[in-house]
C-alpha positions in Angstrom: 11.8 -35.1 -120.4 15.2 -35.8 -118.8 15.3 -38.3 -116.0 17.9 -38.2 -113.2 19.1 -41.4 -111.6 20.7 -41.9 -108.3 23.7 -44.3 -108.4 23.8 -47.4 -106.2 26.1 -47.4 -103.2 28.8 -50.0 -102.5 28.5 -49.9 -98.7 26.3 -47.9 -96.4 22.7 -47.3 -95.4 19.6 -46.4 -97.4 16.8 -45.0 -95.3 13.6 -45.4 -97.4 9.9 -44.5 -96.9 10.8 -41.4 -94.8 7.7 -39.2 -94.3 7.6 -36.7 -97.0 9.5 -33.5 -96.0 11.4 -35.1 -93.2 14.7 -36.0 -94.9 16.5 -33.0 -93.7 15.5 -33.7 -90.1 16.7 -37.3 -90.5 20.1 -35.9 -91.7 20.2 -33.8 -88.5 19.4 -36.9 -86.4 22.3 -38.8 -87.9 24.6 -35.9 -87.3 25.2 -34.8 -90.9 25.8 -31.1 -91.5 27.4 -29.3 -94.4 30.8 -29.2 -92.8 31.3 -32.8 -91.6 30.4 -34.9 -94.7 33.1 -37.5 -95.4 31.3 -39.7 -97.9 28.6 -39.1 -100.6 25.1 -38.6 -99.4 22.0 -38.6 -101.7 18.9 -36.8 -100.5 15.7 -37.5 -102.5 12.7 -35.6 -101.5 9.1 -35.8 -102.6 9.7 -39.0 -104.6 6.6 -40.9 -105.8 5.9 -44.0 -103.8 3.8 -47.1 -104.2 2.9 -47.4 -100.5 2.2 -43.7 -99.9 1.7 -40.9 -102.4 5.2 -39.4 -101.8 8.2 -40.2 -99.7 11.8 -39.0 -99.0 14.9 -41.3 -99.3 18.4 -40.9 -98.0 21.5 -42.8 -99.1 24.5 -42.5 -96.9 27.7 -44.2 -98.1 30.2 -45.9 -95.8 28.0 -45.5 -92.7 25.7 -47.8 -90.8 23.3 -46.3 -88.2 23.5 -47.1 -84.5 20.3 -48.2 -82.6 19.9 -44.8 -80.9 19.8 -43.1 -84.3 17.2 -45.6 -85.6 15.0 -45.0 -82.5 15.1 -41.2 -83.2 14.2 -41.8 -86.9 11.2 -43.9 -85.7 9.9 -40.9 -83.7 9.6 -38.7 -86.8 9.0 -41.3 -89.5 7.4 -44.5 -88.0 7.1 -46.3 -91.4 10.7 -45.7 -92.5 12.8 -48.7 -93.6 16.5 -49.2 -93.1 18.5 -51.0 -95.7 22.1 -51.9 -94.9 24.1 -52.2 -98.1 27.3 -54.3 -98.4 29.1 -54.8 -101.7 26.2 -53.3 -103.6 23.7 -55.8 -102.1 21.0 -55.4 -99.4 22.6 -57.3 -96.5 19.8 -56.4 -94.0 16.4 -54.7 -94.3 14.0 -53.8 -91.5 11.3 -51.3 -90.6 12.0 -48.9 -87.7 10.1 -49.8 -84.5 9.0 -47.3 -81.9 9.7 -48.6 -78.4 7.0 -48.6 -75.7 9.2 -46.3 -73.6 11.5 -43.6 -75.0 14.5 -42.7 -72.8 17.1 -40.0 -73.2 16.5 -39.1 -76.9 13.7 -36.5 -76.5 13.4 -33.5 -74.2 10.2 -32.6 -72.5 8.3 -29.5 -73.8 7.4 -28.4 -70.3 10.1 -25.9 -69.2 9.2 -26.6 -65.5 9.6 -30.4 -65.9 12.3 -31.8 -63.6 14.2 -33.1 -66.7 14.7 -29.5 -67.8 15.8 -28.0 -64.5 19.5 -29.1 -64.5 18.7 -32.1 -62.3 20.5 -35.4 -63.2 17.2 -36.9 -64.5 17.0 -38.6 -67.9 13.9 -37.6 -69.9 11.5 -40.6 -70.2 8.3 -40.9 -72.1 5.6 -43.4 -72.6 4.4 -43.9 -76.2 0.7 -43.0 -76.2 0.1 -43.3 -79.9 2.3 -44.6 -82.7 1.2 -42.8 -85.9 1.8 -40.0 -85.6 4.0 -40.6 -82.5 2.5 -39.0 -79.3 4.6 -39.2 -76.2 3.7 -38.6 -72.5 6.4 -37.5 -70.0 6.5 -39.8 -67.0 7.5 -37.0 -64.7 5.1 -34.2 -65.5 2.5 -36.0 -67.7 2.9 -33.4 -70.5 1.8 -34.8 -73.9 4.4 -34.2 -76.6 3.0 -34.4 -80.1 5.6 -32.6 -82.2 8.5 -35.0 -81.4 10.7 -33.8 -84.3 11.3 -30.4 -82.6 12.2 -32.0 -79.2 14.8 -34.7 -80.3 18.0 -34.4 -78.4 
């Protein structure tokens, strides 16, 4: 049996323990599409894991995530870990944290919500449950369970 290895990265970010099947959504969150890739990106999907049965992993060279991107990742993969790599070593490692209140990164699923009616109102949600993330709109009280489909 042939084994494939993913090479280490010199500088960049490794997003580990992504919920299985969510790696492509995380790529969308961090703004990676097929036409704007400047550095190597490794996408590993359905990889065996010690913590859970399977996981996805992303390695993004020459890029560190901003806090807003990390908050979005927490919405679809609340157990993900972020590893900042500098000179082939892990410089920082942390688990994503879902805030108590989510502002401006998710749109409400209610088409009649004031946040969807071209008013200058930023969407805001209270986190009702953490795993899986369940959000409640503070304006219309709509419960948003499938957050991945509503990320802005």
